[in-house]
C-alpha positions as CSV (number, residue, x, y, z in Angstrom):
1,X,164.8,65.5,-40.7
2,X,168.5,66.4,-40.6
3,X,168.9,70.2,-40.2
4,X,171.8,72.3,-41.5
5,X,172.6,73.3,-37.9
6,X,172.8,69.7,-36.8
7,X,175.3,69.0,-39.6
8,X,177.4,72.0,-38.8
9,X,177.6,70.8,-35.2
10,X,178.9,67.5,-36.6
11,X,182.0,69.3,-37.8
12,X,184.4,69.6,-34.9
13,X,188.1,70.3,-35.4
14,X,190.4,68.7,-32.9
15,X,191.3,71.5,-30.6
16,X,190.4,72.4,-27.0
17,X,191.3,76.1,-26.7
18,X,188.5,78.2,-28.2
19,X,190.9,81.2,-28.3
20,X,193.4,79.3,-30.4
21,X,193.9,80.5,-34.0
22,X,191.6,78.9,-36.5
23,X,193.2,75.9,-38.2
24,X,194.7,76.6,-41.6
25,X,193.2,74.8,-44.6
26,X,196.3,73.5,-46.4
27,X,195.5,74.9,-49.8
28,X,199.2,74.8,-50.8
29,X,198.7,71.0,-51.3
30,X,196.3,71.5,-54.2
31,X,197.9,71.1,-57.6
32,X,198.0,73.8,-60.2
33,X,195.1,72.3,-62.1
34,X,192.7,72.5,-59.1
35,X,193.8,76.1,-58.5
36,X,193.0,77.0,-62.1
37,X,189.6,75.2,-61.9
38,X,188.7,77.1,-58.7
39,X,189.4,80.3,-60.7
40,X,187.7,79.1,-63.9
41,X,184.2,78.9,-62.5
42,X,182.1,81.6,-64.3
43,X,179.3,81.5,-61.7
44,X,176.8,80.9,-64.6
45,X,174.6,78.7,-62.5
46,X,174.1,75.9,-65.0
47,X,175.0,73.5,-62.2
48,X,172.1,74.8,-60.2
49,X,169.7,73.7,-62.9
50,X,170.9,70.1,-62.9
51,X,172.2,69.3,-59.3
52,X,170.1,66.4,-58.0
53,X,170.9,67.4,-54.4
54,X,169.8,71.0,-54.9
55,X,166.6,69.5,-56.5
56,X,165.7,68.2,-53.0
57,X,167.4,70.9,-50.8
58,X,167.1,74.2,-52.5
59,X,169.8,76.1,-50.7
60,X,172.2,78.2,-52.6
61,X,175.0,77.2,-50.3
62,X,175.1,73.6,-51.6
63,X,175.3,74.6,-55.3
64,X,178.7,73.9,-56.9
65,X,179.3,77.5,-57.8
66,X,178.6,78.6,-54.3
67,X,180.9,76.0,-52.8
68,X,183.7,77.4,-55.0
69,X,183.0,80.9,-54.0
70,X,182.9,80.0,-50.3
71,X,186.1,78.0,-50.5
72,X,188.0,80.8,-52.2
73,X,186.8,83.2,-49.5
74,X,188.3,80.9,-46.9
75,X,191.5,80.4,-48.9
76,X,192.0,84.1,-49.5
77,X,191.2,84.9,-45.9
78,X,193.8,82.5,-44.7
79,X,196.4,82.5,-47.5
80,X,195.9,85.7,-49.6
81,X,198.1,88.7,-49.9
82,X,195.9,90.7,-47.6
83,X,195.8,87.8,-45.1
84,X,199.6,87.8,-44.9
85,X,199.6,91.6,-44.2
86,X,196.9,91.2,-41.5
87,X,198.7,88.3,-39.8
88,X,202.1,90.0,-39.8
89,X,203.3,91.0,-36.4
90,X,205.6,93.6,-38.0
91,X,202.6,95.7,-39.3
92,X,200.9,98.0,-36.9
93,X,197.2,97.9,-36.0
94,X,196.5,101.3,-37.5
95,X,197.6,100.2,-40.9
96,X,195.6,97.0,-40.6
97,X,192.6,99.1,-39.8
98,X,193.1,101.0,-43.0
99,X,193.4,97.7,-44.9
100,X,190.1,96.6,-43.4
101,X,188.4,99.8,-44.3
102,X,189.7,100.1,-47.9
103,X,189.4,96.4,-49.0
104,X,186.7,95.2,-46.7
105,X,189.0,92.4,-45.4
106,X,187.4,90.1,-42.9
107,X,188.9,87.1,-41.2
108,X,187.0,83.9,-41.8
109,X,185.3,82.5,-38.7
110,X,185.3,78.9,-37.5
111,X,181.5,78.9,-38.0
112,X,181.9,79.8,-41.6
113,X,184.4,77.0,-42.1
114,X,182.0,74.5,-40.4
115,X,179.2,75.7,-42.6
116,X,181.3,75.2,-45.7
117,X,182.3,71.7,-44.6
118,X,178.7,70.7,-44.0
119,X,177.7,72.0,-47.5
120,X,180.7,70.3,-49.1
121,X,179.6,66.9,-47.8
122,X,176.0,67.4,-48.9
123,X,176.9,66.0,-52.3
124,X,176.9,62.5,-53.8
125,X,179.8,63.4,-56.2
126,X,177.6,62.1,-59.0
127,X,179.4,64.2,-61.6
128,X,176.4,65.8,-63.3
129,X,177.7,69.3,-62.6
130,X,180.9,68.3,-64.5
131,X,178.8,67.2,-67.5
132,X,176.9,70.5,-67.8
133,X,179.8,72.8,-66.7
134,X,180.6,75.1,-69.7
135,X,184.1,75.6,-68.2
136,X,184.6,71.8,-68.1
137,X,185.7,71.8,-64.5
138,X,186.5,68.4,-63.2
139,X,184.1,68.9,-60.2
140,X,184.2,65.4,-58.8
141,X,188.0,65.4,-58.4
142,X,187.8,69.0,-57.1
143,X,185.3,68.1,-54.4
144,X,187.3,65.0,-53.4
145,X,190.5,67.2,-53.2
146,X,188.7,69.8,-51.1
147,X,187.4,67.1,-48.8
148,X,191.0,65.9,-48.4
149,X,192.1,69.3,-47.3
150,X,189.2,69.6,-44.9
151,X,190.0,66.2,-43.4
152,X,193.7,67.0,-43.1
153,X,192.8,70.2,-41.2
154,X,190.6,68.1,-38.8
155,X,187.2,69.5,-39.9
156,X,185.9,66.4,-41.6
157,X,184.4,64.1,-42.4
158,X,181.0,64.4,-40.7
159,X,180.3,62.5,-37.5
160,X,178.1,59.8,-39.1
161,X,180.7,59.2,-41.8
162,X,183.4,58.6,-39.2
163,X,181.6,55.3,-38.4
164,X,182.2,54.1,-41.9
165,X,185.9,54.9,-41.6
166,X,186.3,53.1,-38.3
167,X,184.5,50.1,-39.6
168,X,186.8,49.9,-42.7
169,X,189.9,50.2,-40.5
170,X,188.6,47.5,-38.1
171,X,186.7,45.1,-40.3
172,X,187.8,45.9,-43.9
173,X,184.2,46.8,-44.7
174,X,182.0,49.8,-44.0
175,X,179.1,47.8,-42.6
176,X,180.6,46.9,-39.2
177,X,180.5,43.2,-40.1
178,X,183.3,40.7,-39.2
179,X,185.7,39.6,-41.9
180,X,184.6,36.0,-41.5
181,X,181.1,37.1,-42.5
182,X,182.1,38.1,-46.0
183,X,181.5,34.5,-47.4
184,X,178.5,33.8,-45.3
185,X,176.1,34.6,-48.2
186,X,177.6,31.8,-50.4
187,X,177.2,29.1,-47.7
188,X,173.6,30.1,-47.2
189,X,173.0,30.3,-51.0
190,X,174.2,26.8,-51.5
191,X,172.1,25.5,-48.6
192,X,169.0,27.2,-50.2
193,X,169.9,25.7,-53.6
194,X,170.5,29.1,-55.2
195,X,173.9,28.1,-56.4
196,X,175.1,24.6,-57.1
197,X,178.6,25.1,-55.7
198,X,180.3,27.8,-53.7
199,X,182.4,30.3,-55.7
200,X,185.8,29.1,-56.7
201,X,188.7,30.4,-54.6
202,X,191.2,32.2,-56.8
203,X,194.1,30.9,-54.8
204,X,193.1,27.3,-55.6
205,X,191.6,27.8,-59.1
206,X,194.4,30.0,-60.4
207,X,191.7,31.5,-62.6
208,X,192.5,34.2,-65.1
209,X,189.5,36.3,-64.1
210,X,189.1,37.7,-60.6
211,X,185.5,38.4,-59.5
212,X,185.6,41.2,-57.0
213,X,182.2,41.2,-55.2
214,X,182.6,44.4,-53.1
215,X,181.3,44.9,-49.6
216,X,177.6,45.6,-50.3
217,X,177.0,42.5,-52.4
218,X,178.8,40.4,-49.8
219,X,177.2,41.7,-46.6
220,X,173.8,43.1,-47.4
221,X,171.3,40.2,-47.5
222,X,168.8,42.4,-49.4
223,X,171.2,42.6,-52.3
224,X,172.2,38.9,-52.4
225,X,170.8,38.5,-55.9
226,X,173.8,40.4,-57.3
227,X,176.4,37.9,-56.0
228,X,174.3,34.8,-56.5
229,X,173.3,35.6,-60.1
230,X,176.8,36.6,-61.0
231,X,178.2,33.3,-59.8
232,X,175.5,31.4,-61.7
233,X,176.3,33.3,-64.9
234,X,180.1,32.6,-64.7
235,X,179.5,28.9,-63.9
236,X,177.0,28.6,-66.8
237,X,179.5,30.1,-69.2
238,X,182.4,28.0,-67.7
239,X,184.5,31.1,-67.1
240,X,188.0,30.5,-65.7
241,X,187.3,32.7,-62.7
242,X,188.0,32.8,-58.9
243,X,187.2,35.0,-55.9
244,X,189.2,36.1,-52.9
245,X,186.6,34.9,-50.4
246,X,187.4,36.0,-46.8
247,X,190.6,37.6,-48.1
248,X,188.7,40.3,-50.0
249,X,188.9,43.8,-48.5
250,X,186.9,46.9,-49.1
251,X,188.0,48.7,-52.4
252,X,188.4,51.9,-50.4
253,X,186.1,54.0,-52.5
254,X,184.2,55.4,-49.5
255,X,187.4,56.6,-47.9
256,X,188.5,58.4,-51.1
257,X,185.1,60.0,-51.6
258,X,185.1,61.4,-48.0
259,X,188.7,62.7,-48.3
260,X,190.3,60.3,-46.0
261,X,194.1,59.8,-46.8
262,X,193.9,56.2,-45.5
263,X,192.5,55.2,-48.9
264,X,196.0,55.2,-50.4
265,X,197.2,52.5,-47.9
266,X,194.2,50.4,-48.7
267,X,194.6,50.9,-52.4
268,X,198.2,49.8,-52.3
269,X,197.4,46.7,-50.2
270,X,194.8,45.6,-52.7
271,X,197.0,46.4,-55.7
272,X,199.8,44.2,-54.3
273,X,197.3,41.4,-53.6
274,X,195.7,41.6,-57.1
275,X,199.0,41.8,-58.9
276,X,200.3,38.7,-57.1
277,X,197.5,36.5,-58.4
278,X,198.6,36.4,-62.0
279,X,195.1,37.3,-63.3
280,X,194.4,38.8,-66.7
281,X,191.1,40.5,-65.9
282,X,189.4,41.8,-62.8
283,X,185.6,42.2,-63.0
284,X,183.2,43.6,-60.5
285,X,179.4,43.9,-60.5
286,X,179.7,47.0,-58.2
287,X,180.0,50.2,-60.2
288,X,181.7,52.0,-57.3
289,X,184.3,49.3,-56.9
290,X,184.8,49.1,-60.7
291,X,185.3,52.9,-61.0
292,X,187.7,53.0,-58.1
293,X,189.9,50.1,-59.1
294,X,189.9,51.1,-62.8
295,X,190.4,54.9,-62.5
296,X,191.7,55.7,-59.0
297,X,194.0,52.8,-58.2
298,X,196.4,53.6,-61.1
299,X,197.1,56.9,-59.4
300,X,198.6,55.0,-56.5
301,X,200.2,52.0,-58.2
302,X,200.4,50.1,-61.4
303,X,197.9,47.4,-62.3
304,X,199.1,44.4,-64.4
305,X,195.6,43.3,-65.4
306,X,192.6,44.7,-67.1
307,X,189.6,46.1,-65.1
308,X,186.0,45.7,-66.4
309,X,182.5,46.0,-65.0
310,X,180.9,42.5,-65.1
311,X,178.4,43.8,-67.7
312,X,181.2,45.1,-69.9
313,X,182.9,41.7,-69.7
314,X,179.7,39.9,-70.6
315,X,179.0,42.4,-73.4
316,X,182.4,41.5,-74.8
317,X,181.6,37.8,-74.7
318,X,178.3,38.5,-76.5
319,X,180.1,40.3,-79.3
320,X,182.5,37.3,-79.5
321,X,179.5,34.9,-79.8
322,X,180.7,33.3,-76.5
323,X,177.5,34.3,-74.8
324,X,174.1,33.5,-76.2
325,X,170.7,34.2,-74.7
326,X,168.5,31.2,-75.5
327,X,165.6,31.7,-73.1
328,X,163.0,34.4,-73.2
329,X,162.6,36.9,-70.3
330,X,159.2,38.4,-70.7
331,X,159.6,41.6,-68.6
332,X,159.3,45.3,-69.1
333,X,162.0,47.4,-67.5
334,X,163.6,50.9,-67.3
335,X,167.3,51.3,-66.8
336,X,169.0,53.5,-64.2
337,X,172.6,54.4,-65.2
338,X,174.9,54.2,-62.1
339,X,177.0,57.4,-61.8
340,X,180.3,55.4,-61.5
341,X,179.6,53.2,-64.5
342,X,178.0,55.8,-66.7
343,X,179.2,59.4,-66.2
344,X,182.5,58.5,-64.6
345,X,183.7,55.9,-67.0
346,X,181.4,56.2,-70.1
347,X,179.8,52.7,-69.6
348,X,176.5,53.5,-71.3
349,X,176.5,51.0,-74.2
350,X,177.3,47.6,-72.6
351,X,174.2,47.5,-70.4
352,X,171.9,48.4,-73.2
353,X,173.6,46.0,-75.6
354,X,172.9,43.2,-73.1
355,X,169.2,44.2,-72.5
356,X,168.5,44.6,-76.2
357,X,169.9,41.1,-76.8
358,X,167.8,39.2,-74.3
359,X,164.7,37.9,-76.1
360,X,161.4,39.1,-74.6
361,X,163.0,41.9,-72.5
362,X,161.5,45.3,-73.3
363,X,163.5,48.4,-72.3
364,X,161.8,51.7,-71.8
365,X,164.2,54.6,-71.3
366,X,163.5,57.3,-68.8
367,X,163.8,60.9,-70.0
368,X,166.9,61.5,-67.9
369,X,169.3,58.8,-69.1
370,X,172.9,58.1,-69.9
371,X,175.1,61.2,-68.9
372,X,172.1,63.1,-67.8
373,X,170.8,60.3,-65.6
374,X,169.5,61.3,-62.1
375,X,171.6,60.1,-59.2
376,X,170.0,57.9,-56.6
377,X,172.0,59.6,-53.9
378,X,173.7,56.5,-52.5
379,X,177.3,57.4,-53.1
380,X,179.9,60.0,-52.1
381,X,179.1,59.6,-48.4
382,X,175.8,61.4,-48.9
383,X,173.7,58.4,-47.7
384,X,175.5,58.3,-44.4
385,X,175.8,62.0,-43.9
386,X,172.4,63.1,-45.2
387,X,170.1,60.0,-45.3
388,X,166.9,62.2,-45.6
389,X,168.3,63.9,-48.8
390,X,169.3,60.5,-50.2
391,X,165.8,59.2,-49.6
392,X,164.2,62.1,-51.4
393,X,166.7,61.7,-54.4
394,X,165.8,58.0,-54.6
395,X,162.1,58.8,-54.5
396,X,162.5,61.3,-57.3
397,X,164.3,58.7,-59.5
398,X,161.7,56.0,-58.6
399,X,158.8,58.4,-59.6
400,X,160.5,58.9,-63.0
401,X,160.8,55.2,-63.4
402,X,157.1,54.8,-62.6
403,X,156.2,57.4,-65.2
404,X,157.9,55.3,-67.9
405,X,155.3,52.6,-67.4
406,X,157.9,49.9,-66.7
407,X,157.2,47.3,-64.1
408,X,160.9,46.8,-63.0
409,X,163.7,49.3,-62.4
410,X,167.1,47.7,-63.3
411,X,170.6,48.9,-62.6
412,X,174.2,47.5,-62.5
413,X,175.3,48.4,-59.0
414,X,174.4,47.0,-55.6
415,X,174.9,50.5,-54.1
416,X,172.2,51.9,-56.5
417,X,170.1,48.8,-55.7
418,X,170.3,49.8,-52.0
419,X,169.6,53.5,-52.7
420,X,166.7,52.9,-55.1
421,X,165.1,50.4,-52.7
422,X,165.0,53.2,-50.0
423,X,162.9,55.3,-52.4
424,X,160.6,52.4,-53.3
425,X,159.9,51.6,-49.7
426,X,159.3,55.2,-48.7
427,X,156.8,55.7,-51.6
428,X,155.2,52.3,-51.2
429,X,155.8,51.8,-54.9
430,X,154.9,48.7,-56.8
431,X,157.9,48.9,-59.1
432,X,160.5,46.2,-58.4
433,X,164.2,47.0,-58.3
434,X,166.5,44.5,-60.1
435,X,170.1,44.1,-60.9
436,X,170.9,43.3,-64.5
437,X,172.5,40.0,-63.5
438,X,169.0,38.7,-62.8
439,X,167.9,39.0,-66.4
440,X,171.2,37.6,-67.7
441,X,171.1,34.6,-65.4
442,X,167.4,33.9,-66.2
443,X,168.0,34.0,-69.9
444,X,171.0,31.7,-69.6
445,X,169.4,29.2,-67.2
446,X,165.8,29.4,-68.4
447,X,164.5,30.2,-65.0
448,X,164.8,32.6,-62.1
449,X,166.8,30.8,-59.3
450,X,165.0,32.7,-56.6
451,X,161.5,31.9,-57.9
452,X,162.4,28.3,-58.4
453,X,163.9,28.1,-54.9
454,X,160.7,29.6,-53.5
455,X,158.6,27.1,-55.5
456,X,160.7,24.2,-54.3
457,X,160.5,25.4,-50.7
458,X,156.7,25.8,-51.0
459,X,156.4,22.3,-52.6
460,X,158.4,20.7,-49.8
461,X,156.4,22.5,-47.1
462,X,153.1,21.4,-48.7
463,X,154.4,17.8,-49.0
464,X,155.4,17.9,-45.3
465,X,152.0,19.3,-44.3
466,X,150.3,16.6,-46.3
467,X,152.4,13.9,-44.7
468,X,151.6,15.3,-41.3
469,X,147.9,15.4,-42.1
470,X,148.0,11.9,-43.5
471,X,149.7,10.7,-40.4
472,X,147.1,12.3,-38.2
473,X,144.3,10.7,-40.3
474,X,145.9,7.3,-39.9
475,X,146.2,7.8,-36.2
476,X,142.6,8.8,-35.9
477,X,141.6,5.7,-37.9
478,X,143.6,3.5,-35.6
479,X,142.1,5.0,-32.6
480,X,138.6,4.5,-34.1
481,X,139.4,0.9,-34.8
482,X,140.6,0.3,-31.2
483,X,137.5,1.9,-29.8
484,X,135.3,-0.3,-32.0
């Protein structure tokens, strides 16, 4: 298990002389809203009652209110009025001694900064603390801005998270996979008869809808159902769509969440690429990609198209009678609201509208749903920095799903799919994780493409074995005749 001491050791500012003055955290780059929010925290502790990370690691230091207290301590020690007096070479040591005695002034140590950084990154930026905060502090943006300051000072991100950054800079994805591998899944899917044709390339199709897969759906073979089912849905509905294929890059969400300034460059490159396509709508089945492109990209550059989660786009078609579910899907499921689709953008209704419209599909809500939904822990850099905490968070959510009595746990995000699967595997749970695209595709096509592909493969194998067995019998018969 990862210890706090190990994580503190992961925080290493770039300097060689131990006697050198502690690096300043550039608090002056925070806007006035963030400064007000830091001062607005009432220390009430409501966040403590709801934080899904604290639920698995009950240390006061990781609670939102404590992070604010600790950061203000660092900021005042480095930038406050007393700090300026204590750092002034014009003021004598005797007077500084009086200041220390009267006001209890203490310079912040590097160890304290490292401890704060480790605690700052032990967070999935799920936004639940923002929902319950009586002072309405925009905690997610606050944590991301504080991480930005920490990175600019050379104290972050954590060592395991630096691997993600390097991979994105090198391969345009966080999974250390070559750019050419981004479309490998579609070639394999066509070979396995999971899709009839490979996705249309937007450059050739000039489609009005751009389907942005995201890195997880493109590279993780365990999450292939998301991309495959989405393509089958769009083809069945004859949507005028296209994909970027090998030209698709990471959306940059992971860089933003970790506080890396390189996210702005990647954002702008993607914005320029998207705007040049002449599309009307961009859709994504990844809640993280969707939230980032829809909410965060406009802070860097203007988008000349609409951004929707794939489920929202399909819900719109459903309302317009352009999507009709003709086939029954006899399954019982419970729904996990992704943080980036739900709390971050308010996308609670579209998934439920879809599920309630599919004949035969029974939805059982968990007690913690919609804006109070438990986070699976996969986002915000938590999974890479604190995999053991993410595992425990996923297990807690899976147990809640099991208690609902549902047989399947469905969501609308490949990242959540990954995160929840970790919990299922650790628990040895019988519950099956699904992406909502699976239900939609099954109701449209009348069958599950993966089940049919398995059945076809089994039938071919059986036929081959029977042919081999028949050939062996004939050979034995021939040998018997020759002996006779």
